[in-house]
N, C-alpha and C positions, 0 to 999 in steps of 0.2 A: 441821259446812257441810258444804252439796251440793257437788258436783261443778260447777268453772266453766263458766259459759258461755261465753267465749273464753279460750284459755291463748294469749299470745305468747311465744315463746321466742328468746332471741339474735337480736333483727331488727338487722339491717342496710342501711343505705341511705344511698348516698352520690350525690350528684351531680356532673356534671362543669362545670368551669366553665373560663374562661383563664387563670385563677391557679392550678388545681388540682383536689382533688376536695373538696368540700364534706361535709363529717362530719354528714347533718342528723338522721340514727338513728345510733346505734352502743353495738351489742350491749344490746338491751334486752329484759328480762321482765318480763308482771306478767301479773297473771288478772284478770278482770270475771266476777263471778257474780252469777246468774239473780237479777233484779228490784232490783238495786243501782243507784245512782247515782256512778259512778267519776269524779272530777273528775281532769281531768289540766290540770297548772297552769304558770306560767311562763312570762319574758319572751319576746317577740316574739322571734322567729329561734332559738328554742330546738328547735325540732321537731315541736312539740306536732303542727299542722295533718298534716304528713308522717306522722306516725306514726297519726292517725286512719286516713287515706289507705290505709294499709298492711294497717289490720285488717280493712277491708270491700274489700279487694283493688281499689279505684281505681289502687293503685301496687302494683307487684312488687317486694317486696322482693330485696335482693341476695344475702341468706343469713338464715336462720331461721326460725321458721315461726308460722303463724296457724292453730289449731284452733278450730272451731265447734261444740259437742256432741262434740267426739273426733273428728270430720274435719279432717283437714288440708288446708285451703283450698288450698294450691299445689298439691296433686296433683290438684285437680277441672280439669275441662275443659269446653268446650261447654255442653251443656244442663245438664251436674251443677253448673256454675259459676253458670251464670243461674238456677238453682234454689237456690243457697246463697245467690246473693244476693238473694233475694225475703227471706230473713230477717234482713238487714242492711241498713238505711237509713242517710240521711245527711241532714242538716238543715244549710245552710250560712249562714254568716256574713253575706252580703248578701242580703238576700230579693227584692231585684228582677235581680239580673244573674244569679240561681240559676233563675229561672222565664222559659220560652219566650215573649217578648214577642208570638208571632205566635198564641200558641193563647191560649183560652178558657182560665177558671179549672176548666172541668170536666175539658178535654182535659187540664190540666197532671197533675190530681189523678187521672185516670183512665191518665196513661203507663204508671204501671209496671204496670198493672191488665191493658191491651193486651198489653205486653210477656209477660204470664203467659197471655196465651191466654185472657182472660176474654171473654165475649160479650158485644156492646154492652148489652144491656138490662139483665142484671146489672153492667156497667159503672155506666151511669147510676143504678140505683139504689142502689150501692154508695158512689159518689161522693156522691150527696145526704146520704147517712147521715155519711159523713165532714167533710162540709160542716156539718152541723148539730151534731157533735160538737165541731169546733172555732170554734163562734161563729159561723159565717158564715150568711149567708140565702141559700135555695135560688134564688133569684133573680140572685144572683151565677154561677151557673153559665155565663151567657153572655157574661157580661164578662170585661176583658182585664185582666191585672195592673197595666198601668200606671194604672188608674183607680181603684187601692187604696192606702193610705198603707201604711207600712213594718209597722207591726204588725198588719194585716190578710195582706199580702203573707205574712210569716213563719207565720200562721196555714195560709195556704195551703200554703207548703211542708213545717208540720207535719202537714197532712191526705194529702199527696202521700208522704210517707215512714210512713203508718201505714195506708196503702191496701193493700199485701202483706199484711199483719199481719205484720210482721217480731218477731223477740225483742229485736234489739239496734237503736238508735239513736245514731248518734254523731252528735252536737251539738258543731259546731263555730263557738265563738264565736256562740252563735244570738240573742244579745239586745245585742251589743256596739252596733251600729249603731241602737239606739233610744232613744228617751227612757225616762228612770228610770220613769215610772209606767208607761208599757207595758211593761217590762223583767218590771213585777211581775207585771201580765197575763199572757203569755206562761209566766214561770215558775210561777207556778200553775193555769195551763191543762196544763202538760207534768206536772206533780204528778198534777194530777187525772187526765190521759190514762195514767200511769205505773200508779196505782192500778185504773183499771178493765181495763186489759189485760196487767196484770201487766208491763211495759216495761221493759228494761235500757238502761241511758243510759250511755255514753261520753260525758262532758261536758268538754269541750275551752274552758280560758276563761284569762284574765288578770285576770279581776275578783273578788276576794278576797272581796268581800261577797257577790256572786252566788254563788260557790261554796260558802260557809258556808251561804248558805240552803236550796242545792239536793242536795247530795252526803252519801252514805253515809262514801265514802273517798276519800283525797286521793293523788295520784302526781303527785310534785312533779321537774321536768324541766328539768334545763339543759346545753342545748351539745348536745344530741342523747345526753346521759345520764340516766338517773333516779339523784336525789338521796336521795327518803325515800318511802315509801310508807306510809299509816297509816289510820287512822278520823280523820275530816275535826274531831271536838271535840278530839282530841289534837297535830291539828297547830295548832291554835290557841292550846291551852293550855298543851302542852309539848312543842313541835318539839325532835327529835333534832338536823336539821341545821341548820348557820349560815343555809344560803341559805333555808331554809323559813321560822326567822324572821325574815330579815331580810323577805322576799316580804310578810308578815303585817304586819311593823312601819313597810313602806314604803306601805301602802295609806294611802288618806283614813279618819281617823275622824271621825266628826260629833260625837261628844261631847264638849261642852266640859271637861267635868272628868277626861276620860282622861289619864292620866299618860305625858305625852311624854319625860321625861327618860332612861329606862330602854330607849329604842328604839334598835336595830341598823338603821340605814339602809343600803340599797345603796349603793354609791359604786365609782369606777372604770370603764372601759370594758369591754363584752361583748369576750372573747376571738375571735380570728378562728374558723371554725368548718373551714376551711379547716388552718389550722394550731394547734390547739389545743393547753394546756398538756399536757406530758407525763407527769404525776401527774395529781392530783384537777383537774379543768376548774376548779373553782370559787378553785381559791387564790391566783391575781392577786386578787381580791378581798376575799379572808375574813382578816378579823383574827386569826384563829387558826391559820394556815399555817404549818408547820415544813417544815425541807428533807424529811420525808418526804411531806409533801401534794404537794411541789413536784416528788418522781420517781418513786413508787409511787402509782398506782392505786387506789384502795379500794375495796373489796371489798361488796357487798350482804348485812348482816348482820341477823337477825333476833334482836329485840331482845323479843319475846314480845308478846300481846296485840294481835296483826295488826300490828306495827311494823316496818317495816324500814327501814336507814339504811347508805347508802354513804358513812362519814367515818369520818379516822382519829382524830378526835378531840370525838365526838358532845358536843352539850349539856349539861351536868349535868341532872338532873329534880331535882325540887322533891319 
């Protein structure tokens, strides 16, 4: 296997609140390899978006490191950090609020090129090329974001992310605000662009159907901690962590012949991120929890085949 493009090690990010410290990301480590789509999944409030912003240095970690091509991003400042950021871009969930309404489409897409010092004539040519690549018309250059549909606005956001020719794009719920038919168009566009430009995606989502379609590997996150890392196929067919199984079983299943009798559904309230359980953070919702789970935090163990799981009592494999 090739060397990781991104290596995150022991990342920690807490936020202050009136009630105490919110443990959004708590000692998280994983790797992203060139050309893959790594999906980051979990319920709302588990820390997915915070982790994505830590990866691209939109947020600074309280501790831990993120390396890009072996370079510690935390050690970079000024022009060195700006140059590194050209290699990491982000596509946001809301394709309207993430675009400056005072800029034309051409100006929005050209923004990272302007920041990189690309001359105006070259900027215009590159923007027009990018617009064609994502399915926009050249005459759209002078229109404003509010004149476009949600799917078209997300195409604009994707073009902007592509502008500095990054290796990594963090996709933070990029299709959750779109209709299902438009979701499929955007996902197919992303897969085509990945093949053309050898892009690497960190794809953040709570939609398990979307994740199954687009990802190569899955990272499952719960309340600031990682539960499981594995190939996508294994997550759906033979999950190790009970939370992974429950996430998948709780997802809507359109097949009327699907056997719903054996499903494990999520129950109970999400524990407080300010005062999480002492042992395994999932223990209050897990039907297999024991005294060990309630008192001892499980370590991430390697089960072979690219499968890692942090659970005292992993699910039996067929």
